[in-house]
C-alpha positions, 0 to 999 in steps of 0.5 A, a space after each residue: 341856577 333858577 332856584 325851586 319852590 317847595 312848600 312845607 309845614 311846620 310840625 309839631 310831632 317826633 318818633 316813629 308814631 308821628 311820622 308813621 300817622 304822617 305818612 298815612 296822610 300822603 306827607 313825610 317828615 323833614 327837619 331844616 338845618 344850618 349855621 346860625 339856624 335853629 333846627 325845623 321840624 317840616 313836613 312836606 309832600 313827598 311828590 314836591 320833593 321827586 319833582 325838585 330833585 329831577 332837574 339836572 342839578 339832583 341834590 344840589 338842586 338850589 330849593 327856596 322852602 315856603 313855610 308859614 310865613 318864612 322862606 328860607 334857601 335850602 339845598 337837600 343834604 340827605 334822603 331816606 328812601 323806600 328800598 322798593 318804592 325808592 320813595 322818599 321818606 325822609 329829607 334832609 334840607 341844609 340851609 345855604 346863602 348865596 353869598 356863602 359857599 358850600 360843599 357839593 360832589 358834581 356828576 363827572 364826564 369825559 367827551 370824545 374819543 381819546 386820540 390815545 385810545 386809536 392808538 392802542 391805549 386804554 382810557 381812565 376815568 378816575 373819578 364819577 364825581 368831583 368834590 366842588 366848593 363854591 355858592 350854591 347859585 354857582 356849582 355846576 350840574 354835571 361836569 366835562 371835559 373833552 378828551 379827544 385830543 389826548 394821547 397815548 400817556 397824557 391825562 387831564 389834571 384838576 388845574 386843566 378844568 374849566 370852572 364858573 366864577 368862585 368854585 373849586 375842586 377840593 382836590 390838588 390841582 396837579 390829581 390826575 382825574 382821566 389818563 391814557 395808559 399803555 395796554 401793557 401797563 395794564 396787564 402790568 399792573 394786573 400782574 401785580 394785583 395778582 401777585 401780591 394777592 398770592 403773597 398776602 396771609 391765608 385767611 382765617 380758618 384757613 387749612 394749615 399746610 402740609 410738611 412735605 413728606 421726607 425724600 425717599 430713603 431718607 432716614 426716619 426722625 429720632 423721635 423714640 428714645 433708643 433703648 437702654 443697655 442691658 446691666 451685666 
């Protein structure tokens, strides 16, 4: 993975007021932290952040922060964005080293049309992203698996995925990632889910069920006492 350089400056002010003034100047607050690192308040240009994260590695992109006479390797751990413009408002940079493994989420894709689907089955992709652990420079941009030869009731497990040296998926090796199931099983699973929902207790605040009406001709319940006998 090629690292990208991002210019930054050390900032002294903190809090909402200085952050607002910083954004009025076309910059945004950021923080740099990590193992054996003193947390530092920084300021960066939002356009530079967007550019750095536009590549195929997204937030797993290896970034060289350049501030003052210091250069630090980092990845973006978190970005706070404006809900309307989606422009970054604050960035967290996490310190990394090329020889120290990091944990990251990598997009997971399937390629091809499974043989089992052509036979009437349904392809289930269980994960959209896979948690991986490895050196930051070896984290892949994405993980793809070819499912063309996957037949009915066959699956791809974690142990079947080829990865770069030193990179592992943080899941059990026997965990299914993709599976081809029959449509009948899918219908049964949907039926089981519906039955479970019907058997669930009524939601709080729901009206209580009405008591069943007595059968026609049945004697009324003896709710009232019989009249006392007259004295002679």
